[in-house]
C-alpha positions in Angstrom: 0.0 -0.2 -0.1 2.9 2.3 0.7 4.4 1.7 -3.0 0.8 2.3 -4.3 0.1 5.9 -2.5 3.9 6.8 -3.0 2.9 6.3 -6.9 -0.3 7.5 -7.2 0.5 10.7 -5.0 3.2 11.3 -7.5 1.3 10.6 -10.6 -1.0 13.1 -9.7 1.3 15.9 -9.7 2.3 14.8 -13.7 0.8 17.4 -16.2 -1.1 14.6 -18.0 -2.7 13.2 -15.1 -6.0 14.7 -14.5 -7.0 12.0 -11.8 -5.8 8.6 -9.9 -7.9 7.3 -7.2 -6.7 4.4 -5.5 -9.8 2.3 -4.0 -9.5 -0.4 -1.3 -12.5 -3.7 -1.6 -15.2 -2.9 1.0 -15.1 -6.6 2.0 -11.5 -8.0 0.8 -9.2 -5.6 2.4 -6.2 -6.8 0.1 -7.8 -6.1 -3.1 -7.7 -2.5 -4.6 -8.5 -1.0 -7.9 -6.9 2.3 -9.6 -9.1 4.4 -11.2 -6.3 6.8 -13.7 -7.7 9.8 -16.0 -4.8 10.7 -18.5 -5.2 13.8 -21.1 -3.9 11.3 -23.7 -2.8 7.9 -24.3 0.8 9.5 -24.7 0.5 11.3 -21.2 -0.3 7.3 -19.7 2.8 6.3 -21.5 4.9 8.7 -19.8 3.4 7.9 -16.6 4.6 4.2 -17.3 8.4 5.7 -17.7 8.2 7.4 -14.4 10.9 6.2 -11.5 7.8 6.2 -9.4 5.9 3.9 -11.6 8.9 1.8 -11.9 9.5 1.5 -8.5 5.9 0.6 -7.6 6.3 -1.9 -10.5 8.7 -3.7 -9.3 8.1 -3.1 -5.6 4.6 -5.1 -5.8 4.9 -7.8 -8.6 5.8 -10.4 -5.6 2.7 -9.3 -3.6 0.4 -9.7 -6.3 -2.2 -12.5 -5.6 -3.3 -12.6 -9.2 -1.7 -10.7 -12.5 -2.8 -7.1 -13.1 -5.6 -6.3 -15.4 -5.8 -3.1 -17.3 -9.1 -2.1 -19.0 -9.1 0.9 -21.2 -12.4 3.0 -21.4 -13.8 5.7 -23.7 -15.2 8.5 -22.2 -18.9 9.3 -22.2 -19.4 12.0 -19.0 -18.4 14.3 -18.4 -17.2 15.1 -21.7 -13.4 15.7 -21.8 -13.6 19.4 -22.0 -14.7 19.2 -18.9 -11.9 17.3 -17.3 -9.6 19.6 -19.0 
């Protein structure tokens, strides 16, 4: 959790990061969900090259009960202009 919070806090300071939420499952406290919003796909890719992301990725690898799953969604509401 410490590495995750450090990564999320640093990511929120990135110019292209609009939102980075860390959520904990209500009944399974070891299960987390990250909700991230970046201005562009390139901003997300840049995040994945940062020192804080790489430190997180390396540090949590052995702690995962199952492989990470990333899902991409397209924005519906609020409209993109309302985020920026």
